[in-house]
N, C-alpha and C positions, 0 to 999 in steps of 0.2 A: 809754749808748753804748758799743757793742761795737766790736772792731778788723773792720778790712776783711780778709775772708779771699777765697780762690779762689772758694768757695762764693757768696759775698757777690757778687762780682765777675760770676760767671754769672747769678747774679739780676736785677743792674742791666742787664746786657747783653739779657736774656729779656724786659723788660717793653718792649713796644713802643708802649703808649697814649702819642699826643701830647698835649702838648708833653711834651718830658723836660727838665727844668730841672737843672742842675749848678751849685753855688755852691762857692767854694773861699776861705778866708781863712785866713792865718797868726794863729796864738795864742800862748798861752805857759803852760807846765806850772803856774805858780803861781796864775793865775787873778787876779792883782792889778790887771789892766787891765780887770776886768768891762765897767764903763762905756764904755769905748772901742770895746770888742768888740761891745759891744749897737749902738753908732751905727754902726760899720761895716756890720754885718749888716742893719740897718735900711737903710742908703744900698745894699747890694746887694739888698737885696728891692726897692726903688724901682727900680732899674735892672732888674731882670726883670720888673718890671709894665710898663715903657716898653717893652722889647722884645716882649711880648706884645701890647700895644696897637698896634704899628705892624707886626706878623706876619701870618700868614695863619692862624694858630691863633686859634680862635674859643672857647676854654675863658674862664671867667671867672676872671680873673687873682686878682682879690682872694680868692676863696673857695678857688682852687688855692695859694694862698699862705699861709693862714690857718694851716696846721698850723705852718709856719716862722715866723710871726709871733708865734704863740704862745710860741715859745722865748726872746723878749724879755722875756718876765713870769717866767720860771721860774730864779730865782736859784741853786738846786742844779745846773742845767745849766752856769752859767757857774763853778761851782767845781770842774767836774770836765775843765777843757782839758786838751788836750796840744800838740804843737808846732804841729798844724795841724787845720783843720776842714773837713769835706767834707758836704754837705747835699745830696740828692737828691729831687726832686719828680716826679710826674705825676700823671695824673687817677686813677690806680690805686696809686700807692706814695708813701710819704712816709719816709725813713730818712737818719740822719746818722751820721756816723762821727769819733772822733778820731783824729787821723793821729800815729804817732811821727816825722814829718819836716815841717819846713818846705813851705808849698805858697805860690805866687803868688796875690794877690788877683784873681778872676775870676770871671765869670758865663758860662754858656753855655747857650743855648736852642734844642733841634733835635728831630732824631726819635729820637734815642738819646742815652743819658747820656754824658757827656764825660769819660774817665778816665785822661786822659794824666799829670795831676798825680799820680795815685797809683802810676802804673805801678814807681816804684823800690820799692814795697813786694813788686813780683813780678817785679822785674828779675834777670836771670841765674839761673843755677841754684842760689839762694841758700837752699836748705833743708839742714838737718843735724839730726841728733838727738844728745842728750846722755844718756846713761846713768849713774845717779846710784846707785851701789851703797854701802849700810853694811850693818851687821851687822842694824839693826833695820827696814831698808827699801830698796827699789828704787823707783825712779821713772825712767821713759821719757819725756822732752819733745821734742816735735817743734817746731823753732825755725826761724826766720829772721833776718835782722838787726834786724829791727823788733818781731819777736812770739816767742812761746813758749806752747805748749798742752801740758798733761799728757796722756798717751795712757794708754787704760784698758789694764792689764795682763791678758792672757788666756795662758793656758800657762806660767806663769812664776810662781816663789815669790814672796811678797810680803817675806820676810824669811828669816833663815839657819834659825831654829827650824822654820818652816815644811817648809823644803827637806829637813831631815833628821829631822822628826816628833818633836822633843823640845827641851825647854828648854836654851839655851844658856847659858854663864857670859857676863858681860860682858866687853868689850875684846879678842874674838879677833882684832880686825883691828889690833892695835897690837903696838909691838915688843916682844920677850921672845927665845922660842927660835927657832932657826933650821930651816929644812925645804926642801925641794928637789923640784922637778918638772924631769925632764928635766935640762936644762943649767943652769934657772934658779935662782936662790936666792931664797927670801923668809923673813919674819919674822913669827913668830905669839906671841902672849903667854898665858901660861896655864901650869897645873901639867901639864895632857895635853896637850902641845904637838902630839903624833902626830894623837891625834884631831881636835884643831883643824884641823891641816892637811887632814885627809881630808873634814871636814866642809864646810871652804869650797872644796875642789876640787868636791865634791859640789854645791854650793850654786851657784857660778858656772857648771857646766857646765847647770846646769837652766836658768838665765839665757839662756845663750847659745843653747839649743836654742828657746826661748820666742821669742826675739829673731826669729829665723829666720821662726817663723811670722806675725811681725807685720809684718816687713820684708823679706819674701821677694820682693815686686813691683819694690822699687827698687835704685837705685844711690846710696843717700844715706850721705853721711859721718858716722860715729858719734865723737862725743867720749865717754872714759870719764872720770868724776869719781868719785874716792874717796881712802881715804889711800894714801899711798906706796907701802906694801907690796903694796896690792893688784894694782897696774899689770902686774908681771912675772908673776905666776900668772894674771891673767886673759887676757894676751896668749897663754899658753901653752894654754889652753882654748879659745881664739877661735877661731871658724870663720867669723865674718862678714867678707866680705874689704874693707870699705870702713871699718875700723876706723882713726881716726887716730894717729899715733905718739905725738904729744902729748896729753896730758891735765889734767885739773884736780885737784890734788892738795889732800888734807883732808877731813876729815869732811863729806859733802854735805847731812848732816842739819841743819847751822847755816846753810845757803843756801837762799836763796828760790829759786823758778824763775827769776825774772826776774834773779837775781845770778848764776844758773849759765848762764844764755843769754848774759850780758855778758861773761862769763869766757870762754865756749867761742867768742865772735865774735870775740876777740883772736887765738885759733887759727884760725879759720875765714877771717878776711878776706883773709890771702895767698894761702890755698889758692883763694879764690874770684877774687881777682885775677889770678893764674896761669890759672886757667881760661879768663876772659875773653880774656886776652892770646891765648890758644891759640885760641881760638872765632873771634877776629879774624883772625890769622895762616891759620886754615883757609879761612875765608869767602873772604879775597883769592886763595886760591891756585884756589878751586872758581868763582870769579868768571870765571876765565879758561877752565874747562872747559865753563861752560854750566850746573853743576850750583847754582850760586848765581846771584842777579840783584840789581841795584838799579833795576829798572825796575818803578816802581809798579803799571802795567799788568800787569804780568805776577805780582808779589808778593801784589796784592789777592785775585785768585782763586784761588790758590795756598793763602794763608792760610786762606779760605773751605773749600776742600776739606780742609783739614787733612793738606796736602802741606809746611807750614813746620816745619822741624826747629829751626831757630834762626833769629831776626833781630834784626838791631842797627836801633834806631829812634831819630831825634832827638826828645829830649826837650824841646826849646824850639820847634819849628816845627808848624805845621799844613799838612793838604793837603785841601782842602774838594772834595766831589765825591759821585758816587753809584755804587753798582755793582748791575748787573742780573744776579743769579744763572742766571738761565734763558739767557743768552746769554753770560755771562762777560764782560759788557763793563764798563768804568771810564770815567766822565766825570770829568775834572779841571776845577775852575773856579777862577778867580783870587781871588775873594771869595765867601763862603758865601751859598747860594740857599737859599730854602725847599725843605726836603726834603733838604738835604745832610747828610752824615757827615763826620767827620774820618776820612779814610780810614787816617791812620797808627794812630790809636786802633783801627780795624776791624781792620788787620791786626794790633795786639798783642794784642787779647782773643781773637781766632780762634786765635793761635796759643798761648795760655796754655791755652784750654779745650781744645786738641788735645794738652795735654801738651808742647806745645815751650817753648824757652827764649827769652825776650826780654832783650835787654839795651838800656834805657832810658839813652841817652848824650848827651854834648854833641855836636854836628854833627861836630866836627874829630875825633871818635873814631871814626866809622864808616868801615868798611872799603868802598871805591870810592866811589861818589856819592852824597852825601847827596839825600834825607833817610833813606834805608832801605838794608839790605843784607840779604837772605835767604838761607839755605842749605836746600835743598828734599831732602826724604826720597828722592823718585823724580821 
């Protein structure tokens, strides 16, 4: 059971075989309530079956739901839960994801999968990197508030010895003899402190060069993790413009990827909160000039054509309707009708897929008029 990624989200939205069934339920990381969760899922599957039997979908409900029914018998499945569970079924797809956030219990049957409950996983420009450097290891982690993935290193030394082409005594990154680069002073340990200084400068410059090749297309913040003496020298050689001022001190070899992500998030959270506040202020200004809109009839086609740069969307509302891309026409319905999609989901997903930014927020946090406000690229 893997984490839901942007690629996974894209896959879900590209599966068009009807009916698309989306099931969400809150769970618990410890898995101590397995029996209760089995009962809840069983009831949700019964609800899906009832919806299918009264809809225009002609699929055999029992056959379609069989893969999900089988989960009720898999004890190992219920021992690997997180804070929430999402299950997606269609005639051509069955997949499920453990979610690092709690979700409301719900069932949606329609033409497309319902992704609103998982939008917080992609909400805001919440991506960042952690660069963990020690004498023996370099790790680059791609992170969000809820996930972490290790990036394969290319064009970058894996450790200090590889950078300098010879074996290096241990503890070159710890306190001992003083050295200087430019106006910054730092400390190295060992009998040959001058060589240690030159070796580490060479090591860090190679890391910086390799980092540019890996991150050249993004404007993604970078958090440095390493022993305290590493920070001033790395800042001296660094040329990546989005390096955060604050870092994670200590030997990163002693920290798991998840622990590094957790510590980095305490640094990044205020940064992203400021970014959201700035985005909301910008959106309010542009609503006056016409470069932004709260009109769902205008925003839906813009999102479909990749024109939405950022959008605020209410996480706790739904707007059912249809969109005809050939005429760019939106039809909104008071209640879900056969063939409808959640238009707010539609806007959010197409914004994400076109590399825009989505803020899934409470209704009172939306600039302008709910249920959405979007800034256009052009």
